[in-house]
N, C-alpha and C positions, 0 to 999 in steps of 0.2 A: 152837590154841596147843599145840605138842608139848612145850613146856617142862614142862607139868604131868606128863605121862607120864615125862619124864626125871627130874623131882623124885621121883616115886614110885620109879623105879629106883635113884636115889641113896640114898633112905631105906632101901630093901631091902638094898642092898649094905652100907651103913653098919651096919645091924642085924646082918647076917651077920658082919661084921668084929668088932663088939662082942661077939657071942656067942662067937666063937673066942677072943677075948682075955679073956673072963670078966668083962667090965665090966657095970655096971648101966644106965648111960645115957650118951648122947653129949651133951657140953656145947657143943662147937664143932666145926665141920666146915669144911675148906678145900678148895675146888675150883679146879683150873686149867682155864680155858676158853679155847681158842684162837680167834682172830678168824675163822678159816675153819671152825670147828666147826659153824656153823649154829645155835648156841644163843645166845639173847638173855640176857645176864646179868641185865638188868632184869626180864624176864619170869620168869626162874627165881627171883629174889629175891621177886617179887610172890606167886608161888603156893606157895613153900616153907612159910610159916607154916601154911597150910591143910593141906598134905600131912603135916606132922609131928604134927598133933593126934592124941592117943591112942597115940602110938608112943614108943619108947625115945629118940627125938630131940626130944620135946616140950620147948620152950624152948631148943632148940639154936640157937646163933648160926652163921649162914652167912657165910663169908668167900669172896670170889671173886677170884682172880688172873686178870686177862685177859692172855693170852699173845699177843704180837705175832707177825706173820708174819716168819719168818726163812727165807731161800732161799739156795741155793748155785747159782752160775752156773758151768757148766763152761767157758764162753767166757772169762770174767774170772778164773776159778779163785778166787773169793772168796765168802764168806758175807756177806749184806747183810740188814738189816732193811728191810722194804718197807711203805710206807704204802698203804692202800687195799685193796680186795678183789680186785684183779686182779694176780696174781703175775707180774711182769716184773722182769728185772734192772734196777735203777735206774741202773746205769752204762751198759750197752750195749743195753738194751731187749730182750734175748734172751728168747724165750718158753719155750724148753726148759730150764727150771730145775727144781731139786729142792727141794721144800718140806721144810725141816728142823724147823720149829716153826710152830705156828699152828692145828693141827687137834685139839689136846688137848681131852679132856673126862674128867678124872680126879679122884678123891678123892686129895689129896696129904697131908692131915693130919687127925687126929681127936683131940680132947681128950675123954677119957672119965672117968667116975667109977667 
């Protein structure tokens, strides 16, 4: 489960941000996780409480926004939200599309004390 190591990285990054902002602890953390990121939100939620023990994020609430797949099709010249893990244009089935959203794995918000 690589989500455990990702959770450790998130905690380290949040702790660095907290230190730069001069806060005491992180009360809540929001992550954007794209559907193509390869990260399981459920697995991350599962291991997060263990990873934050003894850190400045102890008792931190984790919120996850799952970002859907958004592609641009040069053939149709349109952006479309795509269901499923295989990015094809839903209108013309073009495979040469540009992924505009869906690969994110970012801290987007922190509530600090």
